[in-house]
Gaussian input, Z-matrix of N, CA and C with variables (Angstrom, degrees):
# hf/3-21g

backbone

0 1
 N
 C     1     B1
 C     2     B2     1     A1
 N     3     B3     2     A2     1     D1
 C     4     B4     3     A3     2     D2
 C     5     B5     4     A4     3     D3
 N     6     B6     5     A5     4     D4
 C     7     B7     6     A6     5     D5
 C     8     B8     7     A7     6     D6
 N     9     B9     8     A8     7     D7
 C    10    B10     9     A9     8     D8
 C    11    B11    10    A10     9     D9
 N    12    B12    11    A11    10    D10
 C    13    B13    12    A12    11    D11
 C    14    B14    13    A13    12    D12
 N    15    B15    14    A14    13    D13
 C    16    B16    15    A15    14    D14
 C    17    B17    16    A16    15    D15
 N    18    B18    17    A17    16    D16
 C    19    B19    18    A18    17    D17
 C    20    B20    19    A19    18    D18
 N    21    B21    20    A20    19    D19
 C    22    B22    21    A21    20    D20
 C    23    B23    22    A22    21    D21
 N    24    B24    23    A23    22    D22
 C    25    B25    24    A24    23    D23
 C    26    B26    25    A25    24    D24
 N    27    B27    26    A26    25    D25
 C    28    B28    27    A27    26    D26
 C    29    B29    28    A28    27    D27
 N    30    B30    29    A29    28    D28
 C    31    B31    30    A30    29    D29
 C    32    B32    31    A31    30    D30
 N    33    B33    32    A32    31    D31
 C    34    B34    33    A33    32    D32
 C    35    B35    34    A34    33    D33
 N    36    B36    35    A35    34    D34
 C    37    B37    36    A36    35    D35
 C    38    B38    37    A37    36    D36
 N    39    B39    38    A38    37    D37
 C    40    B40    39    A39    38    D38
 C    41    B41    40    A40    39    D39
 N    42    B42    41    A41    40    D40
 C    43    B43    42    A42    41    D41
 C    44    B44    43    A43    42    D42
 N    45    B45    44    A44    43    D43
 C    46    B46    45    A45    44    D44
 C    47    B47    46    A46    45    D45
 N    48    B48    47    A47    46    D46
 C    49    B49    48    A48    47    D47
 C    50    B50    49    A49    48    D48
 N    51    B51    50    A50    49    D49
 C    52    B52    51    A51    50    D50
 C    53    B53    52    A52    51    D51
 N    54    B54    53    A53    52    D52
 C    55    B55    54    A54    53    D53
 C    56    B56    55    A55    54    D54
 N    57    B57    56    A56    55    D55
 C    58    B58    57    A57    56    D56
 C    59    B59    58    A58    57    D57
 N    60    B60    59    A59    58    D58
 C    61    B61    60    A60    59    D59
 C    62    B62    61    A61    60    D60
 N    63    B63    62    A62    61    D61
 C    64    B64    63    A63    62    D62
 C    65    B65    64    A64    63    D63
 N    66    B66    65    A65    64    D64
 C    67    B67    66    A66    65    D65
 C    68    B68    67    A67    66    D66
 N    69    B69    68    A68    67    D67
 C    70    B70    69    A69    68    D68
 C    71    B71    70    A70    69    D69
 N    72    B72    71    A71    70    D70
 C    73    B73    72    A72    71    D71
 C    74    B74    73    A73    72    D72
 N    75    B75    74    A74    73    D73
 C    76    B76    75    A75    74    D74
 C    77    B77    76    A76    75    D75
 N    78    B78    77    A77    76    D76
 C    79    B79    78    A78    77    D77
 C    80    B80    79    A79    78    D78
 N    81    B81    80    A80    79    D79
 C    82    B82    81    A81    80    D80
 C    83    B83    82    A82    81    D81
 N    84    B84    83    A83    82    D82
 C    85    B85    84    A84    83    D83
 C    86    B86    85    A85    84    D84
 N    87    B87    86    A86    85    D85
 C    88    B88    87    A87    86    D86
 C    89    B89    88    A88    87    D87
 N    90    B90    89    A89    88    D88
 C    91    B91    90    A90    89    D89
 C    92    B92    91    A91    90    D90
 N    93    B93    92    A92    91    D91
 C    94    B94    93    A93    92    D92
 C    95    B95    94    A94    93    D93
 N    96    B96    95    A95    94    D94
 C    97    B97    96    A96    95    D95
 C    98    B98    97    A97    96    D96
 N    99    B99    98    A98    97    D97
 C   100   B100    99    A99    98    D98
 C   101   B101   100   A100    99    D99
 N   102   B102   101   A101   100   D100
 C   103   B103   102   A102   101   D101
 C   104   B104   103   A103   102   D102
 N   105   B105   104   A104   103   D103
 C   106   B106   105   A105   104   D104
 C   107   B107   106   A106   105   D105
 N   108   B108   107   A107   106   D106
 C   109   B109   108   A108   107   D107
 C   110   B110   109   A109   108   D108
 N   111   B111   110   A110   109   D109
 C   112   B112   111   A111   110   D110
 C   113   B113   112   A112   111   D111
 N   114   B114   113   A113   112   D112
 C   115   B115   114   A114   113   D113
 C   116   B116   115   A115   114   D114
 N   117   B117   116   A116   115   D115
 C   118   B118   117   A117   116   D116
 C   119   B119   118   A118   117   D117
 N   120   B120   119   A119   118   D118
 C   121   B121   120   A120   119   D119
 C   122   B122   121   A121   120   D120
 N   123   B123   122   A122   121   D121
 C   124   B124   123   A123   122   D122
 C   125   B125   124   A124   123   D123
 N   126   B126   125   A125   124   D124
 C   127   B127   126   A126   125   D125
 C   128   B128   127   A127   126   D126
 N   129   B129   128   A128   127   D127
 C   130   B130   129   A129   128   D128
 C   131   B131   130   A130   129   D129
 N   132   B132   131   A131   130   D130
 C   133   B133   132   A132   131   D131
 C   134   B134   133   A133   132   D132
 N   135   B135   134   A134   133   D133
 C   136   B136   135   A135   134   D134
 C   137   B137   136   A136   135   D135
 N   138   B138   137   A137   136   D136
 C   139   B139   138   A138   137   D137
 C   140   B140   139   A139   138   D138
 N   141   B141   140   A140   139   D139
 C   142   B142   141   A141   140   D140
 C   143   B143   142   A142   141   D141
 N   144   B144   143   A143   142   D142
 C   145   B145   144   A144   143   D143
 C   146   B146   145   A145   144   D144
 N   147   B147   146   A146   145   D145
 C   148   B148   147   A147   146   D146
 C   149   B149   148   A148   147   D147
 N   150   B150   149   A149   148   D148
 C   151   B151   150   A150   149   D149
 C   152   B152   151   A151   150   D150
 N   153   B153   152   A152   151   D151
 C   154   B154   153   A153   152   D152
 C   155   B155   154   A154   153   D153
 N   156   B156   155   A155   154   D154
 C   157   B157   156   A156   155   D155
 C   158   B158   157   A157   156   D156
 N   159   B159   158   A158   157   D157
 C   160   B160   159   A159   158   D158
 C   161   B161   160   A160   159   D159
 N   162   B162   161   A161   160   D160
 C   163   B163   162   A162   161   D161
 C   164   B164   163   A163   162   D162
 N   165   B165   164   A164   163   D163
 C   166   B166   165   A165   164   D164
 C   167   B167   166   A166   165   D165
 N   168   B168   167   A167   166   D166
 C   169   B169   168   A168   167   D167
 C   170   B170   169   A169   168   D168
 N   171   B171   170   A170   169   D169
 C   172   B172   171   A171   170   D170
 C   173   B173   172   A172   171   D171
 N   174   B174   173   A173   172   D172
 C   175   B175   174   A174   173   D173
 C   176   B176   175   A175   174   D174
 N   177   B177   176   A176   175   D175
 C   178   B178   177   A177   176   D176
 C   179   B179   178   A178   177   D177
 N   180   B180   179   A179   178   D178
 C   181   B181   180   A180   179   D179
 C   182   B182   181   A181   180   D180
 N   183   B183   182   A182   181   D181
 C   184   B184   183   A183   182   D182
 C   185   B185   184   A184   183   D183
 N   186   B186   185   A185   184   D184
 C   187   B187   186   A186   185   D185
 C   188   B188   187   A187   186   D186
 N   189   B189   188   A188   187   D187
 C   190   B190   189   A189   188   D188
 C   191   B191   190   A190   189   D189
 N   192   B192   191   A191   190   D190
 C   193   B193   192   A192   191   D191
 C   194   B194   193   A193   192   D192
 N   195   B195   194   A194   193   D193
 C   196   B196   195   A195   194   D194
 C   197   B197   196   A196   195   D195
 N   198   B198   197   A197   196   D196
 C   199   B199   198   A198   197   D197
 C   200   B200   199   A199   198   D198
 N   201   B201   200   A200   199   D199
 C   202   B202   201   A201   200   D200
 C   203   B203   202   A202   201   D201
 N   204   B204   203   A203   202   D202
 C   205   B205   204   A204   203   D203
 C   206   B206   205   A205   204   D204
 N   207   B207   206   A206   205   D205
 C   208   B208   207   A207   206   D206
 C   209   B209   208   A208   207   D207
 N   210   B210   209   A209   208   D208
 C   211   B211   210   A210   209   D209
 C   212   B212   211   A211   210   D210
 N   213   B213   212   A212   211   D211
 C   214   B214   213   A213   212   D212
 C   215   B215   214   A214   213   D213
 N   216   B216   215   A215   214   D214
 C   217   B217   216   A216   215   D215
 C   218   B218   217   A217   216   D216
 N   219   B219   218   A218   217   D217
 C   220   B220   219   A219   218   D218
 C   221   B221   220   A220   219   D219
 N   222   B222   221   A221   220   D220
 C   223   B223   222   A222   221   D221
 C   224   B224   223   A223   222   D222
 N   225   B225   224   A224   223   D223
 C   226   B226   225   A225   224   D224
 C   227   B227   226   A226   225   D225
 N   228   B228   227   A227   226   D226
 C   229   B229   228   A228   227   D227
 C   230   B230   229   A229   228   D228
 N   231   B231   230   A230   229   D229
 C   232   B232   231   A231   230   D230
 C   233   B233   232   A232   231   D231
 N   234   B234   233   A233   232   D232
 C   235   B235   234   A234   233   D233
 C   236   B236   235   A235   234   D234
 N   237   B237   236   A236   235   D235
 C   238   B238   237   A237   236   D236
 C   239   B239   238   A238   237   D237
 N   240   B240   239   A239   238   D238
 C   241   B241   240   A240   239   D239
 C   242   B242   241   A241   240   D240
 N   243   B243   242   A242   241   D241
 C   244   B244   243   A243   242   D242
 C   245   B245   244   A244   243   D243
 N   246   B246   245   A245   244   D244
 C   247   B247   246   A246   245   D245
 C   248   B248   247   A247   246   D246
 N   249   B249   248   A248   247   D247
 C   250   B250   249   A249   248   D248
 C   251   B251   250   A250   249   D249
 N   252   B252   251   A251   250   D250
 C   253   B253   252   A252   251   D251
 C   254   B254   253   A253   252   D252
 N   255   B255   254   A254   253   D253
 C   256   B256   255   A255   254   D254
 C   257   B257   256   A256   255   D255
 N   258   B258   257   A257   256   D256
 C   259   B259   258   A258   257   D257
 C   260   B260   259   A259   258   D258
 N   261   B261   260   A260   259   D259
 C   262   B262   261   A261   260   D260
 C   263   B263   262   A262   261   D261
 N   264   B264   263   A263   262   D262
 C   265   B265   264   A264   263   D263
 C   266   B266   265   A265   264   D264
 N   267   B267   266   A266   265   D265
 C   268   B268   267   A267   266   D266
 C   269   B269   268   A268   267   D267
 N   270   B270   269   A269   268   D268
 C   271   B271   270   A270   269   D269
 C   272   B272   271   A271   270   D270
 N   273   B273   272   A272   271   D271
 C   274   B274   273   A273   272   D272
 C   275   B275   274   A274   273   D273
 N   276   B276   275   A275   274   D274
 C   277   B277   276   A276   275   D275
 C   278   B278   277   A277   276   D276
 N   279   B279   278   A278   277   D277
 C   280   B280   279   A279   278   D278
 C   281   B281   280   A280   279   D279
 N   282   B282   281   A281   280   D280
 C   283   B283   282   A282   281   D281
 C   284   B284   283   A283   282   D282
 N   285   B285   284   A284   283   D283
 C   286   B286   285   A285   284   D284
 C   287   B287   286   A286   285   D285
 N   288   B288   287   A287   286   D286
 C   289   B289   288   A288   287   D287
 C   290   B290   289   A289   288   D288
 N   291   B291   290   A290   289   D289
 C   292   B292   291   A291   290   D290
 C   293   B293   292   A292   291   D291
 N   294   B294   293   A293   292   D292
 C   295   B295   294   A294   293   D293
 C   296   B296   295   A295   294   D294
 N   297   B297   296   A296   295   D295
 C   298   B298   297   A297   296   D296
 C   299   B299   298   A298   297   D297
 N   300   B300   299   A299   298   D298
 C   301   B301   300   A300   299   D299
 C   302   B302   301   A301   300   D300
 N   303   B303   302   A302   301   D301
 C   304   B304   303   A303   302   D302
 C   305   B305   304   A304   303   D303
 N   306   B306   305   A305   304   D304
 C   307   B307   306   A306   305   D305
 C   308   B308   307   A307   306   D306

   B1=1.4468
   B2=1.5222
   B3=1.3008
   B4=1.4513
   B5=1.5204
   B6=1.3323
   B7=1.4691
   B8=1.5156
   B9=1.3164
   B10=1.4658
   B11=1.5202
   B12=1.2914
   B13=1.4650
   B14=1.5131
   B15=1.3120
   B16=1.4560
   B17=1.5182
   B18=1.3132
   B19=1.4608
   B20=1.5159
   B21=1.3064
   B22=1.4592
   B23=1.5237
   B24=1.3271
   B25=1.4659
   B26=1.5184
   B27=1.3309
   B28=1.4627
   B29=1.5268
   B30=1.3310
   B31=1.4648
   B32=1.5257
   B33=1.3218
   B34=1.4649
   B35=1.5207
   B36=1.3279
   B37=1.4627
   B38=1.5285
   B39=1.3151
   B40=1.4648
   B41=1.5195
   B42=1.3259
   B43=1.4686
   B44=1.5269
   B45=1.3248
   B46=1.4620
   B47=1.5289
   B48=1.3139
   B49=1.4696
   B50=1.5254
   B51=1.3375
   B52=1.4634
   B53=1.5277
   B54=1.3176
   B55=1.4648
   B56=1.5344
   B57=1.3219
   B58=1.4676
   B59=1.5260
   B60=1.3193
   B61=1.4610
   B62=1.5194
   B63=1.3150
   B64=1.4751
   B65=1.5231
   B66=1.3093
   B67=1.4671
   B68=1.5286
   B69=1.3199
   B70=1.4558
   B71=1.5131
   B72=1.3179
   B73=1.4597
   B74=1.5232
   B75=1.3192
   B76=1.4613
   B77=1.5194
   B78=1.3206
   B79=1.4637
   B80=1.5199
   B81=1.3164
   B82=1.4673
   B83=1.5252
   B84=1.3230
   B85=1.4625
   B86=1.5187
   B87=1.3298
   B88=1.4606
   B89=1.5308
   B90=1.3111
   B91=1.4597
   B92=1.5229
   B93=1.2995
   B94=1.4636
   B95=1.5325
   B96=1.3386
   B97=1.4617
   B98=1.5239
   B99=1.3419
   B100=1.4535
   B101=1.5100
   B102=1.3176
   B103=1.4604
   B104=1.5169
   B105=1.3272
   B106=1.4624
   B107=1.5222
   B108=1.3244
   B109=1.4599
   B110=1.5198
   B111=1.3165
   B112=1.4586
   B113=1.5173
   B114=1.3413
   B115=1.4604
   B116=1.5168
   B117=1.3244
   B118=1.4606
   B119=1.5224
   B120=1.3269
   B121=1.4593
   B122=1.5206
   B123=1.3137
   B124=1.4595
   B125=1.5257
   B126=1.3268
   B127=1.4612
   B128=1.5312
   B129=1.3146
   B130=1.4694
   B131=1.5254
   B132=1.3320
   B133=1.4598
   B134=1.5281
   B135=1.3148
   B136=1.4652
   B137=1.5227
   B138=1.3220
   B139=1.4690
   B140=1.5321
   B141=1.3255
   B142=1.4646
   B143=1.5259
   B144=1.3125
   B145=1.4549
   B146=1.5344
   B147=1.3262
   B148=1.4638
   B149=1.5242
   B150=1.3186
   B151=1.4647
   B152=1.5292
   B153=1.3234
   B154=1.4722
   B155=1.5291
   B156=1.3281
   B157=1.4649
   B158=1.5237
   B159=1.3348
   B160=1.4587
   B161=1.5308
   B162=1.3269
   B163=1.4601
   B164=1.5208
   B165=1.3163
   B166=1.4653
   B167=1.5235
   B168=1.3239
   B169=1.4658
   B170=1.5265
   B171=1.3342
   B172=1.4631
   B173=1.5296
   B174=1.3238
   B175=1.4726
   B176=1.5359
   B177=1.3375
   B178=1.4519
   B179=1.5159
   B180=1.3222
   B181=1.4668
   B182=1.5276
   B183=1.3072
   B184=1.4588
   B185=1.5315
   B186=1.3383
   B187=1.4728
   B188=1.5291
   B189=1.3321
   B190=1.4586
   B191=1.5118
   B192=1.3273
   B193=1.4623
   B194=1.5296
   B195=1.3263
   B196=1.4660
   B197=1.5320
   B198=1.3202
   B199=1.4679
   B200=1.5345
   B201=1.3269
   B202=1.4622
   B203=1.5275
   B204=1.3329
   B205=1.4720
   B206=1.5258
   B207=1.3071
   B208=1.4594
   B209=1.5251
   B210=1.3285
   B211=1.4718
   B212=1.5285
   B213=1.3213
   B214=1.4565
   B215=1.5221
   B216=1.3268
   B217=1.4590
   B218=1.5255
   B219=1.3262
   B220=1.4579
   B221=1.5233
   B222=1.3264
   B223=1.4601
   B224=1.5221
   B225=1.3303
   B226=1.4537
   B227=1.5236
   B228=1.3311
   B229=1.4640
   B230=1.5240
   B231=1.3274
   B232=1.4600
   B233=1.5248
   B234=1.3260
   B235=1.4586
   B236=1.5271
   B237=1.3282
   B238=1.4646
   B239=1.5248
   B240=1.3132
   B241=1.4678
   B242=1.5315
   B243=1.3245
   B244=1.4646
   B245=1.5235
   B246=1.3287
   B247=1.4688
   B248=1.5337
   B249=1.3137
   B250=1.4619
   B251=1.5265
   B252=1.3445
   B253=1.4644
   B254=1.5246
   B255=1.3348
   B256=1.4655
   B257=1.5260
   B258=1.3268
   B259=1.4594
   B260=1.5181
   B261=1.3286
   B262=1.4596
   B263=1.5212
   B264=1.3243
   B265=1.4594
   B266=1.5223
   B267=1.3113
   B268=1.4604
   B269=1.5225
   B270=1.3338
   B271=1.4639
   B272=1.5276
   B273=1.3079
   B274=1.4651
   B275=1.5224
   B276=1.3336
   B277=1.4670
   B278=1.5261
   B279=1.3279
   B280=1.4727
   B281=1.5228
   B282=1.3237
   B283=1.4742
   B284=1.5193
   B285=1.3258
   B286=1.4676
   B287=1.5309
   B288=1.3302
   B289=1.4653
   B290=1.5200
   B291=1.3139
   B292=1.4637
   B293=1.5280
   B294=1.3212
   B295=1.4642
   B296=1.5209
   B297=1.3329
   B298=1.4609
   B299=1.5152
   B300=1.3460
   B301=1.4652
   B302=1.5136
   B303=1.3192
   B304=1.4563
   B305=1.5182
   B306=1.3268
   B307=1.4760
   B308=1.5056
   A1=108.99
   A2=116.86
   A3=121.73
   A4=110.96
   A5=117.10
   A6=118.49
   A7=110.06
   A8=115.17
   A9=119.88
   A10=109.84
   A11=116.34
   A12=121.48
   A13=107.77
   A14=115.60
   A15=120.13
   A16=107.68
   A17=115.04
   A18=120.88
   A19=107.19
   A20=115.95
   A21=119.52
   A22=110.56
   A23=114.66
   A24=120.35
   A25=110.93
   A26=116.68
   A27=119.80
   A28=111.32
   A29=117.07
   A30=120.59
   A31=109.77
   A32=116.77
   A33=120.80
   A34=110.42
   A35=116.84
   A36=120.66
   A37=110.40
   A38=117.74
   A39=121.39
   A40=110.89
   A41=116.86
   A42=120.53
   A43=111.34
   A44=116.37
   A45=119.90
   A46=110.65
   A47=116.78
   A48=119.96
   A49=111.31
   A50=117.24
   A51=120.78
   A52=111.50
   A53=116.02
   A54=120.71
   A55=112.42
   A56=115.67
   A57=123.59
   A58=112.30
   A59=114.83
   A60=122.27
   A61=109.70
   A62=118.00
   A63=119.67
   A64=110.09
   A65=116.79
   A66=121.97
   A67=108.84
   A68=116.30
   A69=121.55
   A70=107.51
   A71=117.29
   A72=122.06
   A73=111.12
   A74=114.13
   A75=118.51
   A76=112.72
   A77=117.43
   A78=119.70
   A79=110.20
   A80=115.56
   A81=121.14
   A82=114.10
   A83=118.97
   A84=121.10
   A85=112.89
   A86=117.58
   A87=119.36
   A88=112.79
   A89=116.54
   A90=119.71
   A91=110.08
   A92=116.70
   A93=120.72
   A94=111.38
   A95=117.35
   A96=121.81
   A97=112.33
   A98=116.91
   A99=119.49
   A100=115.27
   A101=117.79
   A102=120.23
   A103=109.26
   A104=116.78
   A105=120.13
   A106=112.95
   A107=117.60
   A108=120.87
   A109=110.41
   A110=115.31
   A111=121.84
   A112=107.65
   A113=115.93
   A114=121.07
   A115=106.20
   A116=115.57
   A117=120.29
   A118=110.20
   A119=114.24
   A120=119.02
   A121=109.60
   A122=115.90
   A123=123.04
   A124=108.74
   A125=116.47
   A126=121.95
   A127=111.80
   A128=118.15
   A129=121.13
   A130=110.71
   A131=116.68
   A132=120.73
   A133=110.54
   A134=116.51
   A135=121.22
   A136=110.86
   A137=117.00
   A138=120.03
   A139=111.58
   A140=116.93
   A141=119.91
   A142=110.45
   A143=116.08
   A144=120.42
   A145=111.07
   A146=117.35
   A147=120.71
   A148=109.30
   A149=117.04
   A150=120.92
   A151=110.49
   A152=117.12
   A153=120.41
   A154=110.87
   A155=116.60
   A156=120.07
   A157=111.00
   A158=116.38
   A159=120.05
   A160=110.20
   A161=116.62
   A162=121.05
   A163=111.15
   A164=116.50
   A165=120.06
   A166=111.36
   A167=116.94
   A168=120.95
   A169=110.19
   A170=116.51
   A171=119.98
   A172=111.72
   A173=116.54
   A174=120.58
   A175=111.98
   A176=116.46
   A177=119.35
   A178=117.67
   A179=118.05
   A180=118.45
   A181=109.70
   A182=116.27
   A183=121.34
   A184=109.16
   A185=117.14
   A186=119.60
   A187=112.61
   A188=117.08
   A189=120.10
   A190=113.74
   A191=117.60
   A192=121.25
   A193=112.82
   A194=116.48
   A195=120.17
   A196=109.98
   A197=117.23
   A198=119.43
   A199=110.98
   A200=115.74
   A201=120.49
   A202=107.54
   A203=116.53
   A204=118.52
   A205=111.62
   A206=115.20
   A207=122.91
   A208=107.98
   A209=117.03
   A210=118.33
   A211=110.48
   A212=115.35
   A213=119.78
   A214=112.71
   A215=116.29
   A216=120.41
   A217=108.52
   A218=115.49
   A219=121.47
   A220=109.87
   A221=115.79
   A222=121.60
   A223=109.73
   A224=116.28
   A225=122.94
   A226=107.49
   A227=115.56
   A228=121.20
   A229=107.27
   A230=116.73
   A231=122.57
   A232=108.87
   A233=115.64
   A234=121.76
   A235=108.03
   A236=116.40
   A237=121.57
   A238=112.17
   A239=116.69
   A240=121.10
   A241=109.82
   A242=116.21
   A243=120.68
   A244=110.78
   A245=116.97
   A246=120.34
   A247=109.92
   A248=116.18
   A249=120.07
   A250=110.83
   A251=116.69
   A252=121.17
   A253=112.73
   A254=117.57
   A255=119.38
   A256=112.51
   A257=116.42
   A258=121.13
   A259=115.53
   A260=116.63
   A261=121.01
   A262=109.25
   A263=115.50
   A264=121.02
   A265=107.72
   A266=115.96
   A267=121.39
   A268=108.06
   A269=118.11
   A270=120.15
   A271=112.21
   A272=115.44
   A273=121.24
   A274=111.59
   A275=117.52
   A276=120.49
   A277=111.43
   A278=117.75
   A279=120.50
   A280=111.32
   A281=115.67
   A282=119.31
   A283=112.17
   A284=116.94
   A285=119.41
   A286=111.91
   A287=117.19
   A288=120.91
   A289=112.76
   A290=117.98
   A291=121.86
   A292=110.59
   A293=115.04
   A294=120.40
   A295=110.66
   A296=116.34
   A297=121.07
   A298=108.67
   A299=114.99
   A300=121.72
   A301=107.64
   A302=116.96
   A303=121.35
   A304=107.16
   A305=115.79
   A306=119.77
   A307=111.38
   D1=135.00
   D2=-179.81
   D3=-81.70
   D4=142.82
   D5=175.80
   D6=-67.29
   D7=150.99
   D8=179.99
   D9=-65.91
   D10=134.97
   D11=176.67
   D12=-139.56
   D13=144.26
   D14=175.80
   D15=-83.28
   D16=106.78
   D17=-179.88
   D18=-115.20
   D19=126.08
   D20=-178.51
   D21=-72.64
   D22=158.54
   D23=177.49
   D24=-59.83
   D25=-35.63
   D26=-179.15
   D27=-63.37
   D28=-37.77
   D29=178.67
   D30=-66.04
   D31=-43.63
   D32=179.15
   D33=-61.61
   D34=-45.10
   D35=-179.42
   D36=-64.98
   D37=-41.72
   D38=178.95
   D39=-61.57
   D40=-46.14
   D41=178.64
   D42=-64.07
   D43=-40.42
   D44=179.03
   D45=-61.79
   D46=-43.09
   D47=178.94
   D48=-65.70
   D49=-41.13
   D50=179.88
   D51=-61.25
   D52=-35.66
   D53=-177.59
   D54=-99.83
   D55=9.99
   D56=179.58
   D57=51.92
   D58=49.74
   D59=177.08
   D60=-112.35
   D61=142.84
   D62=176.93
   D63=-73.09
   D64=136.47
   D65=177.40
   D66=-112.90
   D67=122.30
   D68=175.34
   D69=-91.04
   D70=130.70
   D71=-172.92
   D72=-115.29
   D73=151.22
   D74=179.38
   D75=-93.56
   D76=-10.83
   D77=176.39
   D78=-152.41
   D79=178.01
   D80=-171.10
   D81=-73.68
   D82=-26.85
   D83=-177.40
   D84=-55.83
   D85=-62.35
   D86=179.00
   D87=-64.13
   D88=-29.80
   D89=179.21
   D90=-63.43
   D91=-44.30
   D92=179.33
   D93=-70.39
   D94=-21.80
   D95=179.26
   D96=-83.73
   D97=-5.30
   D98=177.24
   D99=135.05
   D100=4.17
   D101=174.43
   D102=-68.08
   D103=162.01
   D104=-175.74
   D105=-93.08
   D106=-50.24
   D107=-172.85
   D108=-140.63
   D109=143.88
   D110=171.87
   D111=-130.66
   D112=127.89
   D113=175.60
   D114=-133.64
   D115=98.99
   D116=-174.81
   D117=-137.25
   D118=166.26
   D119=176.80
   D120=-69.22
   D121=154.95
   D122=-179.01
   D123=-80.33
   D124=110.77
   D125=-176.39
   D126=-64.17
   D127=-39.75
   D128=179.47
   D129=-62.47
   D130=-41.42
   D131=177.86
   D132=-63.37
   D133=-39.47
   D134=178.72
   D135=-62.70
   D136=-43.17
   D137=179.26
   D138=-64.56
   D139=-37.68
   D140=176.79
   D141=-61.36
   D142=-41.04
   D143=-179.47
   D144=-68.71
   D145=-33.58
   D146=175.96
   D147=-63.83
   D148=-41.00
   D149=178.24
   D150=-62.57
   D151=-39.78
   D152=177.19
   D153=-62.55
   D154=-40.65
   D155=177.99
   D156=-64.05
   D157=-44.20
   D158=178.90
   D159=-59.44
   D160=-41.72
   D161=178.04
   D162=-60.74
   D163=-44.30
   D164=-179.89
   D165=-63.53
   D166=-39.42
   D167=179.38
   D168=-67.96
   D169=-42.65
   D170=179.51
   D171=-65.96
   D172=-23.46
   D173=177.61
   D174=-86.19
   D175=1.10
   D176=172.83
   D177=112.97
   D178=-6.27
   D179=178.66
   D180=-70.82
   D181=146.26
   D182=179.07
   D183=-80.94
   D184=130.84
   D185=179.98
   D186=-55.41
   D187=-36.33
   D188=-179.75
   D189=-68.08
   D190=-17.93
   D191=179.44
   D192=-89.09
   D193=-11.71
   D194=-178.55
   D195=-82.54
   D196=141.62
   D197=178.49
   D198=-68.56
   D199=153.09
   D200=176.79
   D201=-74.93
   D202=120.81
   D203=-176.99
   D204=-75.48
   D205=146.04
   D206=174.46
   D207=-120.53
   D208=147.73
   D209=176.94
   D210=-57.60
   D211=139.86
   D212=179.58
   D213=-120.95
   D214=-15.47
   D215=-179.31
   D216=-122.91
   D217=129.85
   D218=-178.49
   D219=-125.04
   D220=153.72
   D221=179.26
   D222=-119.70
   D223=132.90
   D224=174.66
   D225=-110.40
   D226=120.16
   D227=179.01
   D228=-123.73
   D229=132.30
   D230=-177.76
   D231=-123.09
   D232=132.13
   D233=178.21
   D234=-96.45
   D235=99.76
   D236=-177.68
   D237=-69.28
   D238=-30.15
   D239=178.13
   D240=-62.72
   D241=-43.82
   D242=178.46
   D243=-67.81
   D244=-41.42
   D245=179.29
   D246=-57.44
   D247=-44.02
   D248=179.18
   D249=-65.01
   D250=-41.37
   D251=-177.59
   D252=-64.11
   D253=-32.76
   D254=-178.90
   D255=-102.77
   D256=6.37
   D257=173.35
   D258=77.06
   D259=33.52
   D260=179.12
   D261=-108.79
   D262=134.40
   D263=174.67
   D264=-100.16
   D265=122.41
   D266=179.29
   D267=-84.66
   D268=126.18
   D269=179.51
   D270=-60.19
   D271=145.10
   D272=-179.95
   D273=-57.97
   D274=-32.91
   D275=-179.30
   D276=-63.77
   D277=-30.56
   D278=175.44
   D279=-79.29
   D280=-37.81
   D281=-179.19
   D282=-60.60
   D283=-39.43
   D284=-178.96
   D285=-73.89
   D286=-22.99
   D287=179.27
   D288=-87.61
   D289=-14.36
   D290=-175.95
   D291=-65.56
   D292=139.92
   D293=174.72
   D294=-79.69
   D295=-25.88
   D296=179.81
   D297=-152.25
   D298=140.60
   D299=174.51
   D300=-119.14
   D301=128.73
   D302=177.49
   D303=-99.23
   D304=120.56
   D305=-177.61
   D306=-112.19

């Protein structure tokens, strides 16, 4: 087992590119730095839902009576530049479903 080390996303992405490995990213920063794919919940949508919950609580609903929210909107972002650099062909079925393509 490896000891815990704080490794930045940029280091992981750099190593992945050097070894021609796909890197899945949790946000856009590392993805734009050379990660291959990001599939995460939509943060803006989550914040809107938090505001709705706050409104409901301020109107008198008990927080314990509110259901636990789950993400409902997700974003798929694919870095085509990285795919080309590591020799991966992204299927057309994924390309048409992507919310954003980085070229």
